[in-house]
N, C-alpha and C positions, 0 to 999 in steps of 0.2 A: 504494500499499500504506500503510495508516494506521499510525500509531506505536503505537496502543493494543494490548496484548496481549490475546489471547482468553483466557477463562478456561478453565482445564484441568479435565477432569472428574476427580473423585476416584476412585481405584481401587475396584473392586467389592467388596473386602472392607474398605472404609475403616471400616465400623461396628464393626469389631474394634479399632480404635485405642483406647488410653486417653486420655481427655479429661483436660485440665488442671483442677485445682481452682479453683473460682470465688473470687477474692480481694476482690471488690468488692461483695458482698452487703450490704444495709442491716443495721444492728446488730440490729433486731428480728427479722430473718430468718436470722440466723446460728445454727448448730447447734453442738454442742460439737466436732464434728469437721468439716473442710472436705470438701465434696463437689463433683462437677462438675454442671453443669447439662445435663440431657439429657432429651428427651421421648421416650416409647414409645408407639406405637399398637398396636392388636391384630394389624396385619401385621407389626410388628417383634418382638413377643414370640414365644417358641417353646419347645417342650419341649427343643429342642437347645441345648446349651450348649457353648461352647469355654472352656477353662480354661487360662490362660496363667501362666507363673511357677512352675510346679512343679519343684522341684529334681530334677536327673537322677541320682536314688539309687534308682530301682526303686520308686516310691511308688505303684503301682496299687492295690495292695490297701488302703493307708491311705486314698488319696483316695476309693475306694468306701465305706469305712466312714464317712467324713466326709460323704458325700453321702446315704447311706442314712438318715441322722439326720433328713432332711427329707422323705423319702417314698421310694416304690419307684422304683429306677432299672432302666430297660429295658436300656441298654447303656452301657459305658464302655470306651474304648479309646485308646491312645496314637498320635496321628497326627503327631508331630514331624517325621518324615522326609517324609511327603507334603506337609506344610504348607511345609516349607522348599523343596521342589521346585517347588510351585505358585507361590512368592513369591520365587523366586530373584533377581529384578531389584528388589525392593522392600525397601530397608533398614528402612523404618518397620514393615513387617509381619513382619520376621525375629524370631524369639523371642530373648529375652536369652541370652547364653552361659551354657552349663551348665544350662539349664532345658528342660523338656519341655512339649508342648501336648497337652491330652487332649480328646476329644470325649465328652460325656456327654448322654444322654437320658433324662428322667424319664417316668414314666407319666402323670402329670397336669401340665398347665401351670401350675397354681397353686403346686405343689411346686417346679418349676423357677424360678419367680418369687421364692419364699422363699429358696431356696438362693443365688440370685444376690445378692439383697439383703444377706444376712448373711455370705456368704463372700467377696465382693469386697473387694479391698484389705485382706484379712486375711493374717496371718503363717501359713505353713504350712511347718513343718520348715525355717525360715529363709529361705524365699522368699515375696515378697509376690503373692498371687494376683491376677489380672485375669481376671474372668469376663465374657462377652458372649453375647448371644443369637446363635443360628445359624439363622435362618429360611430361608436358602439351601439347608439340607439336609433340608428338609421335602418330602414328596411331596405329590401333588396331593390325596390322600385326607386327609392330615394337615392341609393348609390348609383343606379344606371342613369337616372336623370342628372345627377351631379356630373358624372363623367361625360355624359353627352354634351351638357352646358360647356364643360371646359374644352371639348374639342372644337365646338363651335366658336368659342372665343379665341382659341389659337388659330383657327382658320381665318377668322376676321382679321386678327392683327397681322398674320403673315400677308394677307391680301392687301391690306392698308399699307404695310411696310414696302411690298412690291410696286404699289402704285405710286408711292413717293419716290422710289428709285427710278422709275420709267420717266416720271414728270421732270426729275432732276437732269436725267440724260438727255430729254428732249430741249430742256433749257440751255444745257451745255452746247448741244449740237447747233443751235441757233446763233450762238456767239460768232463774231468774225474770226477767221483763222481756225475753225473747228470743222472738221470734215463730217461727212454723214455717219461714219462709224463712231463719232463721239470722240476721236483723238484730236487734240489741238495739235496743229501743224506748226512748229516753232520756226518762225522766220529769223535767218541769220541776218542780223543788221551789223554792218561794220562800225566799230567803236571809234569815236571822234575824239581826239585829244585836243582840247582847247589850247593847252600850253605849247603844243608842237606847231599849230597854225601861227601863233602869235610870235614864235621865236624868229622866223624869217623876216617878219615885218619889222620887228625891232632892230634887225641887223641891217636891213636895207635902210632903215630911218638913220641909223647911225652912219652909213656911208654916204 
């Protein structure tokens, strides 16, 4: 039996943990507020959000009003009891004392992305919110629709970028000295040295 310990697999809901703020960013990359370093793919993003850190003073209506500012909300519910039962053996995933956990679902993914960006780590009735994507709550149809939406967005952006390149090439071809192929024909212009032309005149004037 080897002395090296095997790496332990992270819990399935570890993506809901709050990341530590990055303290060693280069000066030119630092923002006014410290942020954590985290990368999201289309599979990680979701219309479903879990909102942690909401004070336990019955703030369902106030939280809904805060979320509706960013877009239409399909549902919002308090899942504190079920979350505590599901993660009873994990201290890291247990909510803070006297706080609730809410599940919210936006109609559009881009609205959920905006709400997460602007409300995460913000003060809400004395509690600091922590918002994370919950793709595990998506259905198969929701995942399919999300991927199809991403494909259409990528195709639109690629088409838009291609149109810009073609318009730039047309504008370049209309410039003087540019051929039909879009390549500038460099005309060799002999250099004129003003000092060399003035020197003989000075010599003639001296004679």
